KEMARDREN-658313 format. One record per residue (C-alpha): residue number from 1; x, y, z. Coordinates in steps of 0.2 Angstrom, whole numbers, plus 5000, padded with zeros to 4 digits. Last residue first. Example, Ala and Ser with C-alpha at 12.3 -4.5 7.8 and 13.67 -1.06 7.14 Angstrom:
BEGIN
<nr: 2 u: 5068 v: 4995 w: 5036>
<nr: 1 u: 5062 v: 4978 w: 5039>
//
This chain:
BEGIN
<nr: 298 u: 4879 v: 4898 w: 5064>
<nr: 297 u: 4879 v: 4882 w: 5054>
<nr: 296 u: 4865 v: 4875 w: 5064>
<nr: 295 u: 4854 v: 4889 w: 5057>
<nr: 294 u: 4853 v: 4879 w: 5041>
<nr: 293 u: 4844 v: 4866 w: 5050>
<nr: 292 u: 4831 v: 4878 w: 5056>
<nr: 291 u: 4829 v: 4885 w: 5038>
<nr: 290 u: 4827 v: 4867 w: 5031>
<nr: 289 u: 4812 v: 4864 w: 5043>
<nr: 288 u: 4816 v: 4850 w: 5055>
<nr: 287 u: 4802 v: 4838 w: 5055>
<nr: 286 u: 4802 v: 4826 w: 5069>
<nr: 285 u: 4793 v: 4809 w: 5066>
<nr: 284 u: 4782 v: 4798 w: 5075>
<nr: 283 u: 4766 v: 4803 w: 5065>
<nr: 282 u: 4772 v: 4815 w: 5051>
<nr: 281 u: 4759 v: 4808 w: 5039>
<nr: 280 u: 4758 v: 4801 w: 5022>
<nr: 279 u: 4759 v: 4783 w: 5028>
<nr: 278 u: 4777 v: 4781 w: 5022>
<nr: 277 u: 4782 v: 4796 w: 5033>
<nr: 276 u: 4780 v: 4814 w: 5028>
<nr: 275 u: 4790 v: 4829 w: 5023>
<nr: 274 u: 4805 v: 4823 w: 5013>
<nr: 273 u: 4818 v: 4833 w: 5004>
<nr: 272 u: 4830 v: 4833 w: 5019>
<nr: 271 u: 4827 v: 4818 w: 5030>
<nr: 270 u: 4813 v: 4816 w: 5042>
<nr: 269 u: 4820 v: 4815 w: 5060>
<nr: 268 u: 4815 v: 4800 w: 5070>
<nr: 267 u: 4807 v: 4801 w: 5087>
<nr: 266 u: 4819 v: 4794 w: 5101>
<nr: 265 u: 4814 v: 4777 w: 5108>
<nr: 264 u: 4830 v: 4768 w: 5101>
<nr: 263 u: 4845 v: 4779 w: 5099>
<nr: 262 u: 4853 v: 4776 w: 5082>
<nr: 261 u: 4838 v: 4766 w: 5076>
<nr: 260 u: 4842 v: 4753 w: 5063>
<nr: 259 u: 4836 v: 4738 w: 5075>
<nr: 258 u: 4819 v: 4745 w: 5076>
<nr: 257 u: 4815 v: 4743 w: 5057>
<nr: 256 u: 4802 v: 4730 w: 5059>
<nr: 255 u: 4793 v: 4730 w: 5042>
<nr: 254 u: 4804 v: 4719 w: 5031>
<nr: 253 u: 4793 v: 4710 w: 5018>
<nr: 252 u: 4804 v: 4714 w: 5003>
<nr: 251 u: 4793 v: 4728 w: 4997>
<nr: 250 u: 4793 v: 4734 w: 5015>
<nr: 249 u: 4812 v: 4736 w: 5015>
<nr: 248 u: 4811 v: 4746 w: 4998>
<nr: 247 u: 4798 v: 4757 w: 5006>
<nr: 246 u: 4810 v: 4760 w: 5021>
<nr: 245 u: 4824 v: 4765 w: 5010>
<nr: 244 u: 4815 v: 4777 w: 4999>
<nr: 243 u: 4816 v: 4773 w: 4980>
<nr: 242 u: 4816 v: 4786 w: 4966>
<nr: 241 u: 4813 v: 4773 w: 4952>
<nr: 240 u: 4818 v: 4775 w: 4934>
<nr: 239 u: 4824 v: 4756 w: 4933>
<nr: 238 u: 4820 v: 4740 w: 4941>
<nr: 237 u: 4811 v: 4728 w: 4928>
<nr: 236 u: 4826 v: 4727 w: 4916>
<nr: 235 u: 4839 v: 4728 w: 4930>
<nr: 234 u: 4833 v: 4712 w: 4938>
<nr: 233 u: 4834 v: 4715 w: 4957>
<nr: 232 u: 4851 v: 4712 w: 4966>
<nr: 231 u: 4855 v: 4730 w: 4966>
<nr: 230 u: 4839 v: 4735 w: 4973>
<nr: 229 u: 4839 v: 4724 w: 4988>
<nr: 228 u: 4857 v: 4728 w: 4992>
<nr: 227 u: 4853 v: 4746 w: 4992>
<nr: 226 u: 4840 v: 4743 w: 5005>
<nr: 225 u: 4852 v: 4734 w: 5016>
<nr: 224 u: 4865 v: 4748 w: 5014>
<nr: 223 u: 4852 v: 4762 w: 5017>
<nr: 222 u: 4846 v: 4753 w: 5033>
<nr: 221 u: 4865 v: 4750 w: 5038>
<nr: 220 u: 4868 v: 4768 w: 5039>
<nr: 219 u: 4860 v: 4769 w: 5056>
<nr: 218 u: 4844 v: 4779 w: 5059>
<nr: 217 u: 4843 v: 4797 w: 5065>
<nr: 216 u: 4835 v: 4806 w: 5079>
<nr: 215 u: 4850 v: 4803 w: 5091>
<nr: 214 u: 4861 v: 4810 w: 5078>
<nr: 213 u: 4854 v: 4827 w: 5077>
<nr: 212 u: 4857 v: 4832 w: 5096>
<nr: 211 u: 4872 v: 4821 w: 5095>
<nr: 210 u: 4882 v: 4832 w: 5083>
<nr: 209 u: 4874 v: 4847 w: 5075>
<nr: 208 u: 4872 v: 4847 w: 5056>
<nr: 207 u: 4889 v: 4846 w: 5048>
<nr: 206 u: 4900 v: 4836 w: 5060>
<nr: 205 u: 4887 v: 4825 w: 5066>
<nr: 204 u: 4880 v: 4822 w: 5048>
<nr: 203 u: 4898 v: 4819 w: 5042>
<nr: 202 u: 4902 v: 4806 w: 5056>
<nr: 201 u: 4886 v: 4797 w: 5050>
<nr: 200 u: 4869 v: 4794 w: 5059>
<nr: 199 u: 4857 v: 4794 w: 5044>
<nr: 198 u: 4842 v: 4807 w: 5044>
<nr: 197 u: 4826 v: 4798 w: 5040>
<nr: 196 u: 4817 v: 4792 w: 5025>
<nr: 195 u: 4834 v: 4788 w: 5017>
<nr: 194 u: 4836 v: 4791 w: 4998>
<nr: 193 u: 4839 v: 4779 w: 4984>
<nr: 192 u: 4839 v: 4783 w: 4966>
<nr: 191 u: 4838 v: 4772 w: 4951>
<nr: 190 u: 4846 v: 4767 w: 4934>
<nr: 189 u: 4845 v: 4749 w: 4928>
<nr: 188 u: 4855 v: 4747 w: 4912>
<nr: 187 u: 4851 v: 4741 w: 4895>
<nr: 186 u: 4832 v: 4740 w: 4894>
<nr: 185 u: 4830 v: 4759 w: 4896>
<nr: 184 u: 4847 v: 4767 w: 4893>
<nr: 183 u: 4841 v: 4784 w: 4888>
<nr: 182 u: 4826 v: 4784 w: 4899>
<nr: 181 u: 4834 v: 4778 w: 4915>
<nr: 180 u: 4849 v: 4790 w: 4911>
<nr: 179 u: 4838 v: 4805 w: 4910>
<nr: 178 u: 4827 v: 4802 w: 4926>
<nr: 177 u: 4842 v: 4796 w: 4936>
<nr: 176 u: 4853 v: 4811 w: 4930>
<nr: 175 u: 4839 v: 4822 w: 4936>
<nr: 174 u: 4841 v: 4815 w: 4953>
<nr: 173 u: 4859 v: 4820 w: 4953>
<nr: 172 u: 4855 v: 4837 w: 4948>
<nr: 171 u: 4842 v: 4837 w: 4962>
<nr: 170 u: 4856 v: 4837 w: 4974>
<nr: 169 u: 4865 v: 4852 w: 4966>
<nr: 168 u: 4849 v: 4862 w: 4964>
<nr: 167 u: 4844 v: 4858 w: 4982>
<nr: 166 u: 4861 v: 4863 w: 4989>
<nr: 165 u: 4862 v: 4880 w: 4980>
<nr: 164 u: 4844 v: 4884 w: 4985>
<nr: 163 u: 4844 v: 4881 w: 5003>
<nr: 162 u: 4829 v: 4889 w: 5012>
<nr: 161 u: 4818 v: 4892 w: 4997>
<nr: 160 u: 4822 v: 4877 w: 4986>
<nr: 159 u: 4817 v: 4865 w: 5000>
<nr: 158 u: 4799 v: 4869 w: 5003>
<nr: 157 u: 4798 v: 4878 w: 4986>
<nr: 156 u: 4789 v: 4863 w: 4979>
<nr: 155 u: 4797 v: 4856 w: 4962>
<nr: 154 u: 4800 v: 4839 w: 4970>
<nr: 153 u: 4812 v: 4826 w: 4963>
<nr: 152 u: 4814 v: 4811 w: 4974>
<nr: 151 u: 4831 v: 4812 w: 4983>
<nr: 150 u: 4849 v: 4806 w: 4979>
<nr: 149 u: 4861 v: 4792 w: 4983>
<nr: 148 u: 4862 v: 4787 w: 4965>
<nr: 147 u: 4862 v: 4769 w: 4959>
<nr: 146 u: 4868 v: 4763 w: 4942>
<nr: 145 u: 4864 v: 4745 w: 4939>
<nr: 144 u: 4870 v: 4732 w: 4926>
<nr: 143 u: 4864 v: 4714 w: 4927>
<nr: 142 u: 4874 v: 4704 w: 4914>
<nr: 141 u: 4888 v: 4717 w: 4912>
<nr: 140 u: 4893 v: 4723 w: 4894>
<nr: 139 u: 4883 v: 4740 w: 4895>
<nr: 138 u: 4890 v: 4743 w: 4912>
<nr: 137 u: 4908 v: 4743 w: 4904>
<nr: 136 u: 4903 v: 4757 w: 4892>
<nr: 135 u: 4893 v: 4765 w: 4905>
<nr: 134 u: 4907 v: 4768 w: 4918>
<nr: 133 u: 4914 v: 4784 w: 4911>
<nr: 132 u: 4897 v: 4792 w: 4907>
<nr: 131 u: 4890 v: 4787 w: 4925>
<nr: 130 u: 4906 v: 4794 w: 4933>
<nr: 129 u: 4904 v: 4810 w: 4924>
<nr: 128 u: 4886 v: 4813 w: 4926>
<nr: 127 u: 4887 v: 4810 w: 4945>
<nr: 126 u: 4902 v: 4821 w: 4946>
<nr: 125 u: 4893 v: 4835 w: 4937>
<nr: 124 u: 4878 v: 4835 w: 4948>
<nr: 123 u: 4885 v: 4831 w: 4965>
<nr: 122 u: 4903 v: 4835 w: 4965>
<nr: 121 u: 4904 v: 4849 w: 4952>
<nr: 120 u: 4888 v: 4857 w: 4957>
<nr: 119 u: 4892 v: 4856 w: 4976>
<nr: 118 u: 4910 v: 4863 w: 4973>
<nr: 117 u: 4903 v: 4877 w: 4962>
<nr: 116 u: 4891 v: 4883 w: 4976>
<nr: 115 u: 4904 v: 4882 w: 4989>
<nr: 114 u: 4916 v: 4893 w: 4978>
<nr: 113 u: 4901 v: 4904 w: 4976>
<nr: 112 u: 4900 v: 4907 w: 4995>
<nr: 111 u: 4883 v: 4903 w: 5002>
<nr: 110 u: 4877 v: 4915 w: 5015>
<nr: 109 u: 4867 v: 4926 w: 5004>
<nr: 108 u: 4859 v: 4912 w: 4995>
<nr: 107 u: 4853 v: 4902 w: 5010>
<nr: 106 u: 4864 v: 4889 w: 5019>
<nr: 105 u: 4863 v: 4870 w: 5019>
<nr: 104 u: 4880 v: 4866 w: 5013>
<nr: 103 u: 4883 v: 4849 w: 5006>
<nr: 102 u: 4895 v: 4840 w: 4995>
<nr: 101 u: 4891 v: 4822 w: 4988>
<nr: 100 u: 4900 v: 4806 w: 4983>
<nr: 99 u: 4887 v: 4792 w: 4982>
<nr: 98 u: 4885 v: 4788 w: 4964>
<nr: 97 u: 4886 v: 4769 w: 4966>
<nr: 96 u: 4890 v: 4761 w: 4949>
<nr: 95 u: 4887 v: 4742 w: 4947>
<nr: 94 u: 4894 v: 4728 w: 4936>
<nr: 93 u: 4911 v: 4734 w: 4931>
<nr: 92 u: 4923 v: 4723 w: 4921>
<nr: 91 u: 4938 v: 4711 w: 4923>
<nr: 90 u: 4942 v: 4715 w: 4941>
<nr: 89 u: 4959 v: 4724 w: 4939>
<nr: 88 u: 4956 v: 4730 w: 4921>
<nr: 87 u: 4939 v: 4736 w: 4924>
<nr: 86 u: 4944 v: 4746 w: 4940>
<nr: 85 u: 4960 v: 4753 w: 4932>
<nr: 84 u: 4949 v: 4759 w: 4917>
<nr: 83 u: 4937 v: 4767 w: 4929>
<nr: 82 u: 4950 v: 4775 w: 4939>
<nr: 81 u: 4959 v: 4782 w: 4924>
<nr: 80 u: 4943 v: 4790 w: 4917>
<nr: 79 u: 4939 v: 4797 w: 4934>
<nr: 78 u: 4956 v: 4805 w: 4936>
<nr: 77 u: 4956 v: 4812 w: 4918>
<nr: 76 u: 4939 v: 4820 w: 4921>
<nr: 75 u: 4943 v: 4829 w: 4937>
<nr: 74 u: 4928 v: 4833 w: 4948>
<nr: 73 u: 4927 v: 4815 w: 4954>
<nr: 72 u: 4943 v: 4818 w: 4964>
<nr: 71 u: 4950 v: 4800 w: 4964>
<nr: 70 u: 4962 v: 4791 w: 4975>
<nr: 69 u: 4959 v: 4773 w: 4971>
<nr: 68 u: 4956 v: 4759 w: 4984>
<nr: 67 u: 4953 v: 4742 w: 4976>
<nr: 66 u: 4945 v: 4730 w: 4988>
<nr: 65 u: 4940 v: 4711 w: 4988>
<nr: 64 u: 4926 v: 4706 w: 4999>
<nr: 63 u: 4924 v: 4696 w: 5014>
<nr: 62 u: 4921 v: 4708 w: 5028>
<nr: 61 u: 4939 v: 4710 w: 5032>
<nr: 60 u: 4942 v: 4714 w: 5014>
<nr: 59 u: 4930 v: 4728 w: 5015>
<nr: 58 u: 4936 v: 4734 w: 5031>
<nr: 57 u: 4954 v: 4735 w: 5025>
<nr: 56 u: 4948 v: 4744 w: 5009>
<nr: 55 u: 4939 v: 4757 w: 5020>
<nr: 54 u: 4954 v: 4760 w: 5030>
<nr: 53 u: 4964 v: 4763 w: 5014>
<nr: 52 u: 4951 v: 4774 w: 5006>
<nr: 51 u: 4952 v: 4785 w: 5021>
<nr: 50 u: 4941 v: 4785 w: 5037>
<nr: 49 u: 4937 v: 4796 w: 5052>
<nr: 48 u: 4930 v: 4814 w: 5050>
<nr: 47 u: 4937 v: 4828 w: 5062>
<nr: 46 u: 4955 v: 4830 w: 5057>
<nr: 45 u: 4953 v: 4821 w: 5040>
<nr: 44 u: 4964 v: 4806 w: 5039>
<nr: 43 u: 4976 v: 4805 w: 5024>
<nr: 42 u: 4971 v: 4796 w: 5008>
<nr: 41 u: 4954 v: 4804 w: 5006>
<nr: 40 u: 4949 v: 4808 w: 4989>
<nr: 39 u: 4937 v: 4794 w: 4984>
<nr: 38 u: 4935 v: 4780 w: 4972>
<nr: 37 u: 4933 v: 4764 w: 4983>
<nr: 36 u: 4932 v: 4750 w: 4970>
<nr: 35 u: 4923 v: 4735 w: 4978>
<nr: 34 u: 4923 v: 4717 w: 4972>
<nr: 33 u: 4909 v: 4707 w: 4980>
<nr: 32 u: 4910 v: 4692 w: 4992>
<nr: 31 u: 4892 v: 4693 w: 4999>
<nr: 30 u: 4899 v: 4701 w: 5015>
<nr: 29 u: 4908 v: 4714 w: 5003>
<nr: 28 u: 4891 v: 4720 w: 4997>
<nr: 27 u: 4885 v: 4725 w: 5014>
<nr: 26 u: 4903 v: 4732 w: 5018>
<nr: 25 u: 4902 v: 4743 w: 5002>
<nr: 24 u: 4884 v: 4749 w: 5006>
<nr: 23 u: 4890 v: 4754 w: 5023>
<nr: 22 u: 4906 v: 4762 w: 5016>
<nr: 21 u: 4895 v: 4773 w: 5005>
<nr: 20 u: 4883 v: 4777 w: 5019>
<nr: 19 u: 4897 v: 4784 w: 5030>
<nr: 18 u: 4915 v: 4782 w: 5026>
<nr: 17 u: 4928 v: 4780 w: 5012>
<nr: 16 u: 4915 v: 4777 w: 4999>
<nr: 15 u: 4916 v: 4794 w: 4990>
<nr: 14 u: 4912 v: 4786 w: 4973>
<nr: 13 u: 4908 v: 4768 w: 4973>
<nr: 12 u: 4912 v: 4756 w: 4958>
<nr: 11 u: 4905 v: 4739 w: 4961>
<nr: 10 u: 4912 v: 4723 w: 4954>
<nr: 9 u: 4900 v: 4708 w: 4956>
<nr: 8 u: 4908 v: 4691 w: 4961>
<nr: 7 u: 4895 v: 4688 w: 4975>
<nr: 6 u: 4882 v: 4701 w: 4974>
<nr: 5 u: 4869 v: 4689 w: 4981>
<nr: 4 u: 4850 v: 4686 w: 4982>
<nr: 3 u: 4845 v: 4676 w: 4997>
<nr: 2 u: 4837 v: 4691 w: 5006>
<nr: 1 u: 4835 v: 4696 w: 5024>
//
């Protein structure tokens, strides 16, 4: 797919014990990258597979080197200690992936303030905090990148109306892209990446409706492959972008995405914060209004 490599690069990933974060880690590990998994899960979740230790084992089996660190990214001391430990262990940090995220797609009256706080603390504040602590090391790296798993900014009420709290928190991550890319222009490449479609992960199945949603999704590998393409580009010419996975793939000459379908033949579900395919239409896609998705929570 691409000859560019992440071999020997040190990548700090928040929340990478499962799902998209783990897929990105495994793709980098195949190149021989060093992966720091900074996540909370050390004991298996009753309904979600994966811990920092199972992730580390998978990374090393894929050809990378792993450092699993138990980290709650809401805690400044824990993040600072983890970043220092990562830099000491591998000799620096080349890439930060702000992947950790909390979700609740409910309306205002159905969103407990504790959940609002959690989403703000993990999504917006956690992204800012991890970026702040990694930047001193990134500024010394030869091709430094920060990549946020967050959507393009859009001030339309389409998403604010049905799920205000989650939209605010997720757009907080994207605002960090906008600000950091401007502040560190020419010093660090800062970009966002978001999938065109829903992605079939355990968390999506658990949160949003199981197989009825998953069959309309793509596999996490499409995000991992597009992330690899971004992270192997020159940081000086790749910054301030709000990338969509299939657009990145098309830029690299990859247009047949059939292998990424979770269930071939099923129409694809447009992801949150997007309302059209790459051609500007919904042809071939299912659009679940945010309000309908929210109802899946009962």
